N, C-alpha and C positions, 0 to 999 in steps of 0.2 A: 504494500500500500504506500503510495507517495505521501510524503510528509510536507505539510505546509511550512513555509519559512518561519511563521510565528511559533510553531511547535519546536522547530529546530533551535531557534534563538532562545526560547524559554528553557529548553533542556540543557543547552550549552551553558547558560548562566548558572543553573542549579548544579551542574556537574563541576563547574569551576569553583563553586563554594566548598566542595569537598577538599580542595587544595589550598583554600584560603587559611590564613592564620586565625588562631582563637580570638584575637583581639577584635574581630568583627562583631562579636556578640554584645550588643547594647540594647537592653530591654527597656530602659527607663526606670527600672527598679534596682537600686544599688545592691540590695541583698541577693537578688537573683543573678545580677552581673557577677557578684563575688563568687557565688556557688558555681556558676558556669565556668568562670575563669579558673577557679581552683580545680574543678573536675577535669578540665582540659589539661591543666598542668600536671595533675597527678596521673592521669590516664591518657597520655597523648595518643592520638589516632592518626595514622598516615595511610591514605588511600593511594594505591599505585595508579599509574596512568592507565593501565589495563582495566582496573576496577572503575575508574572514572569514565572511561570510554564505554564500558558495558552499561553503566548506569545511564549515561547520556543517550545511548541508543534505545534502551528500554524505556526511558522517560519520553523520548521523542514519540515513540509509538503509543504510549499511554496518553500523552497529551493530544495526539492526533485523534485517538478514539474518543477522548473527552470532547474535542471540538466537533467531531462528526455528529455526536449526539445533539450539539447545539444547532448544527446545520439542519438536522432532521426536524428539530423543533421550530425552525424558522427564526432562530435567534442569531445567526451568523450573517450579518448584512454589512458588506463593505461600505455601502452608502450611509449607514448609521452605525459606525463602529462601537459606540457606547451602549447601544441597545443590547440588553442581556448581559452586560459586563459583569454584574455581580455573580452570575452563574459560571463565569470563566476564570475563577481564581485558583491558584495553586499556592500552597503556603505551609508555614510551620507556626503553630502557636507555641506549645511546649513539646511538640513532637510533630513529625511529618504528617501531612494529610494523606488521604487514601491514595491519591495519584502518585505521590512521592514514595509512599511505603510500598505500593505494588511494583513500582519500577525498581526499587532497591531489591526487593525479593526476587524479581525476574533477573536481576543482574548478579544475584548471589551474594549480596552484601546486606549486613544488618546495620541500620542507622540507629545511632544513639541520639539522645536529646540534643546534645551539643555538636553533632556532626554538621548540622546545617544551621544557619542563623535563625534564632527564635524570634517570634513576633514579626514574621516576615510574610507579606502578601504580594503575590504577582498577579497581574491582570493580563490575560492573553486575548487581545481583541484583534479584529481584522485590521491588518496593516500596522499594528503597534503592540509592543510588549513592554509593560512598565512594572516596576517593583518598588515597594517601600520596605527597605531592609532594616528591620528593628522597630521597636516601639516608637510611634509618632515620627517615624523617619520621613524624610522628604521623598517624594515620588521621583523616580529616575527612569528615563527611557532606556531600555535594554536593546531594543531593535525597533526600527521604523522603516516601512516600505519606501523605496525611492519614489519621489514625486515625479510625475511626468506623463 
């Protein structure tokens, strides 16, 4: 099944987070930040390039399946990219959501709470992928379709 560029960009961002340093975890709660930082320091986790690649591939397909359901419901409309946006989120509260967890399982890795940035929400919309990485974080564009 072909994968939309939105799914590929989203999966690439999440896979890259497996290689990012522990300092990326900022939840807005100093106590939780302390626990996450200490846990990461005491139990460091290193994912190999192969593991990250398997996760990315599995996640691309999971997100594509997720988006295909949106298309079937009539909620994927490039002319109105924000329509249905709330239904196209991928994220981590204090653990990965179902899409991330299923991709990790398919890739043969087990995600711990601090392996991905907590309190993070990504929106996968037609032509644009954005993420707020951490509690009350600024919205950042991960990928945007070329205009033209």
